[in-house]
C-alpha positions in Angstrom: -31.1 -42.9 72.5 -30.0 -41.9 69.1 -26.3 -41.8 70.1 -26.1 -45.6 70.1 -26.7 -45.8 66.3 -24.2 -44.9 63.6 -24.7 -42.6 60.6 -24.0 -43.7 57.1 -20.5 -42.1 57.3 -19.7 -43.9 60.6 -20.2 -41.1 63.1 -22.4 -41.5 66.2 -25.9 -40.2 65.4 -25.7 -37.4 68.0 -22.4 -36.2 66.5 -23.7 -36.3 63.0 -26.9 -34.6 64.0 -24.9 -31.8 65.7 -22.6 -31.4 62.7 -25.6 -31.0 60.4 -25.9 -27.5 62.0 -22.2 -26.7 61.9 -22.2 -24.4 58.9 -26.0 -23.9 58.7 -27.8 -25.0 55.6 -24.6 -26.0 53.8 -23.8 -28.9 56.2 -27.5 -29.6 56.5 -27.7 -30.2 52.8 -24.4 -32.1 52.8 -25.7 -34.5 55.5 -29.0 -34.8 53.7 -27.3 -35.9 50.5 -25.0 -38.4 52.3 -27.2 -39.8 55.0 -29.6 -42.5 53.7 -30.6 -44.7 56.6 -30.5 -42.8 59.9 -33.8 -40.9 60.5 -32.3 -38.9 63.4 -29.5 -37.5 61.3 -31.8 -36.9 58.3 -34.3 -35.0 60.5 -31.6 -32.6 61.8 -30.1 -32.2 58.4 -33.5 -31.3 56.9 -34.3 -29.0 59.8 -31.0 -27.2 59.5 -31.4 -26.8 55.7 -34.9 -25.3 56.1 -34.2 -23.1 59.2 -30.9 -21.7 58.2 -31.8 -21.4 54.5 -34.7 -19.2 55.6 -32.5 -17.2 57.9 -30.0 -16.7 55.1 -32.7 -15.4 52.8 -33.9 -13.1 55.5 -30.4 -11.9 56.1 -29.8 -11.1 52.4 -33.2 -9.3 52.1 -32.5 -7.2 55.2 -29.1 -6.2 53.9 -30.7 -5.0 50.7 -32.7 -2.4 52.6 -30.6 0.6 53.7 -30.3 1.6 57.3 -33.5 -0.1 58.8 -32.7 -3.4 57.1 -29.1 -3.3 58.2 -30.2 -2.7 61.8 -32.7 -5.5 61.5 -30.0 -7.8 60.1 -27.3 -7.0 62.6 -29.3 -6.5 65.7 -32.0 -9.2 65.3 -31.3 -11.8 62.6 -27.6 -12.3 63.2 -27.9 -12.8 67.0 -31.0 -14.9 66.6 -29.1 -17.1 64.1 -26.2 -17.6 66.5 -28.4 -18.5 69.4 -30.4 -20.9 67.3 -27.3 -22.5 65.9 -25.7 -23.1 69.3 -29.0 -24.3 70.8 -29.7 -26.8 68.0 -26.2 -28.2 68.0 -26.5 -28.7 71.7 -29.9 -30.4 71.4 -28.8 -32.7 68.6 -25.6 -33.6 70.5 -27.7 -34.5 73.5 -29.5 -37.0 71.3 -32.8 -35.0 71.4 -35.0 -34.7 68.3 -36.0 -31.1 69.1 -38.5 -29.7 66.7 -38.5 -26.0 65.8 -42.1 -24.8 65.4 -42.4 -24.5 61.6 -39.2 -26.1 60.2 -39.4 -29.2 62.5 -42.8 -30.1 61.2 -41.6 -29.6 57.6 -38.6 -31.8 58.2 -40.6 -34.5 60.0 -43.0 -34.8 57.1 -40.1 -35.3 54.6 -38.1 -38.0 56.4 
């Protein structure tokens, strides 16, 4: 299990993996820059950076479109982001290397 290992900053791998999702792509990028040796944490940091980076771009684009874009942003993108955020933090904390369909493959190729 990944939880038995430690990250470069001394946290258990499952805690560091979950924290990589804490503030979306920002903490994903921070863990990616600080974590050098633990592939579990690097995977979750990369996946967080890719997935929440894409969602942030989608959010900004949707808000630039009056009415329909706002509805799309607030009724679909925002709730989907919150659900994904909680789900991925839970999976990482459980020590699972859960791969999202597109972003998980991208992260796995770059570890």
